[in-house]
KOLKOL-920453 format. One record per residue (C-alpha): x, y, z; residue number from 1. Coordinates in Angstrom, 3 decimals. Example, Ala and Ser with C-alpha at 12.3 -4.5 7.8 and 13.67 -1.06 7.14 Angstrom:
2
+----------+----------+----------+-----+
:       c1 :       c2 :       c3 :   i :
+----------+----------+----------+-----+
:   12.300 :   -4.500 :    7.800 :   1 :
:   13.670 :   -1.060 :    7.140 :   2 :
+----------+----------+----------+-----+
//
This chain:
271
+----------+----------+----------+-----+
:       c1 :       c2 :       c3 :   i :
+----------+----------+----------+-----+
:    8.603 :  -26.256 :   -8.090 :   1 :
:    9.003 :  -29.759 :   -9.508 :   2 :
:    7.004 :  -31.240 :   -6.631 :   3 :
:    4.292 :  -28.568 :   -6.876 :   4 :
:    3.902 :  -29.009 :  -10.634 :   5 :
:    3.358 :  -32.712 :  -10.010 :   6 :
:    0.246 :  -32.001 :   -7.954 :   7 :
:   -3.225 :  -31.751 :   -9.467 :   8 :
:   -3.945 :  -28.001 :   -9.898 :   9 :
:   -2.414 :  -26.890 :   -6.594 :  10 :
:   -3.492 :  -23.700 :   -4.865 :  11 :
:   -0.643 :  -22.285 :   -2.836 :  12 :
:   -1.073 :  -19.886 :    0.054 :  13 :
:    1.760 :  -18.082 :    1.840 :  14 :
:    1.892 :  -15.437 :    4.538 :  15 :
:    3.642 :  -12.130 :    4.056 :  16 :
:    6.949 :  -12.287 :    5.945 :  17 :
:    8.546 :   -8.911 :    5.315 :  18 :
:    9.753 :   -9.797 :    1.820 :  19 :
:   11.173 :  -13.274 :    2.455 :  20 :
:    8.189 :  -14.773 :    0.632 :  21 :
:    8.884 :  -12.902 :   -2.619 :  22 :
:   11.277 :  -15.482 :   -4.182 :  23 :
:    8.601 :  -18.148 :   -3.659 :  24 :
:    5.955 :  -15.920 :   -5.258 :  25 :
:    8.166 :  -15.174 :   -8.254 :  26 :
:    9.143 :  -18.821 :   -8.746 :  27 :
:    5.508 :  -19.960 :   -8.666 :  28 :
:    4.474 :  -17.238 :  -11.113 :  29 :
:    7.271 :  -18.226 :  -13.489 :  30 :
:    6.078 :  -21.851 :  -13.247 :  31 :
:    2.476 :  -20.854 :  -13.967 :  32 :
:    1.205 :  -21.938 :  -10.549 :  33 :
:   -1.679 :  -20.310 :   -8.666 :  34 :
:   -0.346 :  -18.653 :   -5.525 :  35 :
:   -1.730 :  -16.103 :   -3.122 :  36 :
:   -0.098 :  -14.003 :   -0.399 :  37 :
:   -2.203 :  -13.165 :    2.666 :  38 :
:   -1.708 :  -10.858 :    5.607 :  39 :
:   -0.560 :  -12.808 :    8.695 :  40 :
:   -3.371 :  -11.175 :   10.640 :  41 :
:   -5.911 :  -12.753 :    8.300 :  42 :
:   -4.284 :  -16.157 :    8.654 :  43 :
:   -4.234 :  -15.878 :   12.455 :  44 :
:   -7.866 :  -14.781 :   12.569 :  45 :
:   -8.807 :  -17.736 :   10.355 :  46 :
:   -6.983 :  -20.058 :   12.727 :  47 :
:   -8.881 :  -18.665 :   15.704 :  48 :
:  -12.156 :  -19.048 :   13.804 :  49 :
:  -11.450 :  -22.765 :   13.456 :  50 :
:  -10.853 :  -23.010 :   17.205 :  51 :
:   -7.084 :  -23.488 :   16.882 :  52 :
:   -5.367 :  -21.249 :   19.420 :  53 :
:   -1.945 :  -22.937 :   19.394 :  54 :
:    0.684 :  -21.782 :   16.907 :  55 :
:    3.506 :  -23.849 :   15.409 :  56 :
:    4.925 :  -24.087 :   11.892 :  57 :
:    3.080 :  -27.375 :   11.322 :  58 :
:   -0.227 :  -25.942 :   12.559 :  59 :
:    0.223 :  -22.807 :   10.451 :  60 :
:    0.930 :  -24.859 :    7.328 :  61 :
:   -2.111 :  -27.071 :    7.875 :  62 :
:   -4.407 :  -24.087 :    8.444 :  63 :
:   -3.044 :  -22.205 :    5.422 :  64 :
:   -3.833 :  -25.260 :    3.300 :  65 :
:   -7.362 :  -25.347 :    4.750 :  66 :
:   -7.750 :  -21.627 :    4.127 :  67 :
:   -6.703 :  -22.083 :    0.495 :  68 :
:   -9.328 :  -24.817 :    0.017 :  69 :
:  -12.235 :  -23.089 :    1.746 :  70 :
:  -11.661 :  -19.495 :    0.618 :  71 :
:  -10.219 :  -19.991 :   -2.852 :  72 :
:  -13.052 :  -18.003 :   -4.461 :  73 :
:  -12.340 :  -15.027 :   -2.168 :  74 :
:   -8.557 :  -15.024 :   -2.487 :  75 :
:   -6.860 :  -13.041 :   -5.230 :  76 :
:   -3.940 :  -14.794 :   -6.950 :  77 :
:   -0.612 :  -12.994 :   -6.815 :  78 :
:    0.289 :  -11.083 :   -9.965 :  79 :
:    4.015 :  -10.587 :  -10.473 :  80 :
:    4.941 :   -6.900 :  -10.897 :  81 :
:    6.706 :   -5.685 :  -13.991 :  82 :
:   10.463 :   -5.270 :  -13.736 :  83 :
:   10.242 :   -1.476 :  -13.490 :  84 :
:    7.543 :   -1.725 :  -10.818 :  85 :
:    9.724 :   -4.015 :   -8.723 :  86 :
:   12.647 :   -1.613 :   -9.118 :  87 :
:   10.446 :    1.298 :   -8.074 :  88 :
:    9.280 :   -0.664 :   -5.011 :  89 :
:   12.868 :   -1.287 :   -4.020 :  90 :
:   13.742 :    2.400 :   -4.336 :  91 :
:   10.666 :    3.372 :   -2.306 :  92 :
:   11.592 :    0.884 :    0.409 :  93 :
:   15.113 :    2.287 :    0.575 :  94 :
:   13.801 :    5.857 :    0.676 :  95 :
:   11.610 :    4.989 :    3.641 :  96 :
:   14.566 :    3.453 :    5.472 :  97 :
:   16.728 :    6.538 :    4.867 :  98 :
:   14.000 :    8.958 :    5.982 :  99 :
:   13.481 :    7.075 :    9.244 : 100 :
:   17.224 :    6.869 :    9.912 : 101 :
:   17.675 :   10.565 :    9.140 : 102 :
:   14.960 :   11.479 :   11.606 : 103 :
:   16.579 :    9.380 :   14.330 : 104 :
:   20.033 :   10.817 :   13.630 : 105 :
:   18.765 :   14.396 :   13.762 : 106 :
:   17.109 :   13.749 :   17.118 : 107 :
:   20.309 :   12.195 :   18.450 : 108 :
:   22.412 :   15.090 :   17.154 : 109 :
:   20.223 :   17.579 :   18.995 : 110 :
:   20.966 :   15.893 :   22.331 : 111 :
:   24.566 :   14.774 :   21.759 : 112 :
:   27.657 :   16.492 :   23.201 : 113 :
:   29.761 :   18.498 :   20.698 : 114 :
:   32.294 :   15.737 :   19.989 : 115 :
:   29.581 :   13.181 :   19.248 : 116 :
:   27.484 :   15.706 :   17.335 : 117 :
:   30.263 :   16.142 :   14.768 : 118 :
:   30.167 :   12.427 :   13.942 : 119 :
:   26.382 :   12.427 :   13.843 : 120 :
:   26.320 :   15.376 :   11.451 : 121 :
:   28.666 :   13.498 :    9.125 : 122 :
:   26.238 :   10.590 :    9.106 : 123 :
:   23.344 :   12.957 :    8.431 : 124 :
:   25.198 :   14.504 :    5.494 : 125 :
:   25.948 :   11.075 :    4.004 : 126 :
:   22.326 :   10.015 :    4.389 : 127 :
:   21.140 :   13.260 :    2.793 : 128 :
:   23.325 :   12.594 :   -0.242 : 129 :
:   22.006 :    9.055 :   -0.499 : 130 :
:   18.426 :   10.280 :   -0.191 : 131 :
:   18.994 :   12.719 :   -3.046 : 132 :
:   20.359 :    9.919 :   -5.236 : 133 :
:   17.422 :    7.647 :   -4.397 : 134 :
:   14.889 :   10.377 :   -5.187 : 135 :
:   16.605 :   11.026 :   -8.520 : 136 :
:   16.269 :    7.328 :   -9.388 : 137 :
:   12.587 :    7.422 :   -8.404 : 138 :
:   12.006 :   10.551 :  -10.507 : 139 :
:   13.610 :    8.875 :  -13.512 : 140 :
:   11.246 :    5.913 :  -13.308 : 141 :
:    8.250 :    8.184 :  -12.784 : 142 :
:    9.067 :   10.174 :  -15.926 : 143 :
:    9.126 :    6.953 :  -17.937 : 144 :
:    5.952 :    5.343 :  -16.607 : 145 :
:    3.687 :    7.943 :  -14.965 : 146 :
:    0.395 :    8.789 :  -16.675 : 147 :
:   -1.676 :   11.995 :  -16.381 : 148 :
:   -4.037 :   10.225 :  -13.945 : 149 :
:   -1.479 :   10.126 :  -11.132 : 150 :
:    0.013 :   13.601 :  -11.619 : 151 :
:   -2.761 :   15.860 :  -12.934 : 152 :
:   -3.898 :   17.400 :   -9.635 : 153 :
:   -2.179 :   19.665 :   -7.145 : 154 :
:   -0.634 :   17.771 :   -4.268 : 155 :
:    0.185 :   14.619 :   -6.213 : 156 :
:    3.946 :   14.742 :   -5.763 : 157 :
:    6.692 :   12.260 :   -6.681 : 158 :
:    6.249 :   10.034 :   -3.614 : 159 :
:    2.499 :    9.766 :   -4.226 : 160 :
:    3.041 :    9.021 :   -7.911 : 161 :
:    5.675 :    6.387 :   -7.168 : 162 :
:    3.464 :    4.749 :   -4.532 : 163 :
:    0.503 :    4.555 :   -6.908 : 164 :
:    2.616 :    3.115 :   -9.729 : 165 :
:    4.553 :    0.592 :   -7.657 : 166 :
:    2.326 :   -0.350 :   -4.737 : 167 :
:   -1.177 :   -0.054 :   -6.182 : 168 :
:   -1.231 :   -1.797 :   -9.585 : 169 :
:   -4.998 :   -2.342 :   -9.169 : 170 :
:   -5.561 :    1.393 :   -9.682 : 171 :
:   -8.256 :    1.881 :  -12.331 : 172 :
:   -9.301 :   -1.768 :  -12.320 : 173 :
:  -11.533 :   -1.607 :   -9.228 : 174 :
:  -14.548 :    0.475 :   -8.248 : 175 :
:  -14.104 :    3.466 :   -5.975 : 176 :
:  -15.427 :    1.495 :   -3.002 : 177 :
:  -13.156 :   -1.472 :   -3.692 : 178 :
:  -10.043 :    0.660 :   -4.128 : 179 :
:  -10.845 :    2.613 :   -0.950 : 180 :
:  -11.159 :   -0.627 :    1.007 : 181 :
:   -7.952 :   -1.975 :   -0.504 : 182 :
:   -5.979 :    1.111 :    0.541 : 183 :
:   -7.646 :    1.247 :    3.953 : 184 :
:   -9.617 :    4.508 :    3.826 : 185 :
:  -13.120 :    3.011 :    3.701 : 186 :
:  -15.168 :    3.348 :    6.912 : 187 :
:  -16.134 :   -0.073 :    8.254 : 188 :
:  -19.607 :   -0.613 :    9.725 : 189 :
:  -19.930 :   -1.785 :   13.329 : 190 :
:  -23.670 :   -2.343 :   13.538 : 191 :
:  -25.622 :   -4.955 :   15.463 : 192 :
:  -29.404 :   -5.105 :   15.633 : 193 :
:  -30.752 :   -1.632 :   16.281 : 194 :
:  -27.381 :   -0.338 :   17.422 : 195 :
:  -25.027 :    1.514 :   15.132 : 196 :
:  -21.391 :    1.756 :   16.172 : 197 :
:  -18.895 :    4.382 :   15.085 : 198 :
:  -17.404 :    3.615 :   11.686 : 199 :
:  -13.637 :    3.550 :   11.444 : 200 :
:  -11.087 :    2.866 :    8.745 : 201 :
:   -9.079 :   -0.304 :    9.229 : 202 :
:   -6.421 :   -2.371 :    7.470 : 203 :
:   -5.297 :   -1.712 :    3.932 : 204 :
:   -1.903 :   -0.900 :    2.438 : 205 :
:   -0.159 :    1.347 :    4.929 : 206 :
:    2.579 :    2.756 :    2.617 : 207 :
:   -0.020 :    3.786 :    0.033 : 208 :
:   -2.228 :    5.290 :    2.726 : 209 :
:    0.666 :    7.359 :    4.102 : 210 :
:    1.464 :    8.722 :    0.631 : 211 :
:   -2.231 :    9.472 :    0.056 : 212 :
:   -2.453 :   11.261 :    3.426 : 213 :
:    0.473 :   13.564 :    2.610 : 214 :
:   -0.937 :   14.277 :   -0.859 : 215 :
:   -4.343 :   15.105 :    0.623 : 216 :
:   -2.803 :   17.531 :    3.142 : 217 :
:   -1.428 :   19.494 :    0.202 : 218 :
:   -4.556 :   19.082 :   -1.940 : 219 :
:   -6.946 :   20.547 :    0.661 : 220 :
:   -4.774 :   23.661 :    0.727 : 221 :
:   -4.063 :   24.206 :   -2.959 : 222 :
:   -6.626 :   22.272 :   -5.037 : 223 :
:   -9.927 :   24.238 :   -5.273 : 224 :
:  -12.109 :   21.117 :   -5.517 : 225 :
:  -10.547 :   19.346 :   -2.549 : 226 :
:  -10.385 :   22.559 :   -0.504 : 227 :
:  -14.098 :   23.186 :   -1.031 : 228 :
:  -14.943 :   19.581 :   -0.133 : 229 :
:  -12.909 :   19.759 :    3.075 : 230 :
:  -14.441 :   23.070 :    4.123 : 231 :
:  -17.940 :   21.757 :    3.433 : 232 :
:  -17.321 :   18.762 :    5.682 : 233 :
:  -16.009 :   20.995 :    8.441 : 234 :
:  -19.086 :   23.258 :    8.179 : 235 :
:  -21.247 :   20.143 :    8.587 : 236 :
:  -19.528 :   19.503 :   11.919 : 237 :
:  -17.053 :   16.795 :   10.943 : 238 :
:  -13.879 :   16.607 :   12.985 : 239 :
:  -10.718 :   17.720 :   11.209 : 240 :
:   -9.198 :   14.245 :   10.925 : 241 :
:  -12.548 :   12.712 :    9.871 : 242 :
:  -12.912 :   15.345 :    7.138 : 243 :
:   -9.330 :   14.745 :    6.023 : 244 :
:   -9.883 :   10.986 :    5.709 : 245 :
:  -13.026 :   11.672 :    3.674 : 246 :
:  -10.923 :   13.881 :    1.394 : 247 :
:   -8.355 :   11.072 :    1.108 : 248 :
:  -11.135 :    8.773 :   -0.058 : 249 :
:  -12.415 :   11.355 :   -2.543 : 250 :
:   -8.948 :   12.070 :   -3.954 : 251 :
:   -8.272 :    8.358 :   -4.363 : 252 :
:  -11.613 :    7.944 :   -6.127 : 253 :
:  -10.786 :   10.763 :   -8.549 : 254 :
:   -7.365 :    9.312 :   -9.399 : 255 :
:   -8.886 :    5.831 :   -9.745 : 256 :
:  -11.569 :    7.102 :  -12.151 : 257 :
:   -9.007 :    8.948 :  -14.273 : 258 :
:   -6.828 :    5.849 :  -14.450 : 259 :
:   -9.844 :    3.744 :  -15.396 : 260 :
:  -10.574 :    6.105 :  -18.298 : 261 :
:   -6.950 :    5.783 :  -19.434 : 262 :
:   -7.123 :    1.988 :  -19.376 : 263 :
:  -10.331 :    2.031 :  -21.405 : 264 :
:   -8.775 :    4.397 :  -23.948 : 265 :
:   -5.808 :    2.019 :  -24.233 : 266 :
:   -8.134 :   -0.943 :  -24.696 : 267 :
:   -6.872 :   -2.639 :  -21.512 : 268 :
:  -10.226 :   -2.444 :  -19.730 : 269 :
:  -13.735 :   -3.183 :  -20.926 : 270 :
:  -16.165 :   -0.255 :  -20.908 : 271 :
+----------+----------+----------+-----+
//
């Protein structure tokens, strides 16, 4: 930090590395330095665009520095989450780990001989208790910080609410198209000349998209507005999964608009 502060208005770019980059992000934010975290896929694609196919730590560092210089107006600086948001992220991460481990243990128990199954069932019981404790911690944080925007419709359960609060702080600050692209539910054009390719969703924040998908599955069954929208798309000939993704985009747009209205009422967003 001392060396970075000695530079003339440095712009720092780091790749996401599964959480190992977070101490660097937090230290730079505390020091008031501009820093941005990018997806490794974006960094690799930028490297290929420059004609650099080799990959070493030195090459990566040099190309990240070049990327920071050339694309600084397109990169969004990292904003440190609030303490409760970071805690909620940690609980969500742990919940995901437990759910995956539980699924694996249940599959193993189904195929294990009786003696081994007894041990596996003990592990499953311990994981179930831990999962209950984690979900109670998540519920406590949701009760303190959730707003009507993220819990006012049918289908918006605790996991969806926690994901919106912790993993999508931009909610309400972007347009419906921008937030859809950020989450990864916006169809991307694949057109060239007179030809029009099939549009597909791509990229985005996978954990948020998973939570949105599960919420939409419930919403198209129990929420009258979303159910009618889904049925209309199906009548128009849309495939089931295509119609469901369209409903995901619509539900996200509704929640985003409600959150935007809340921010304006609180004076945190210009009209």
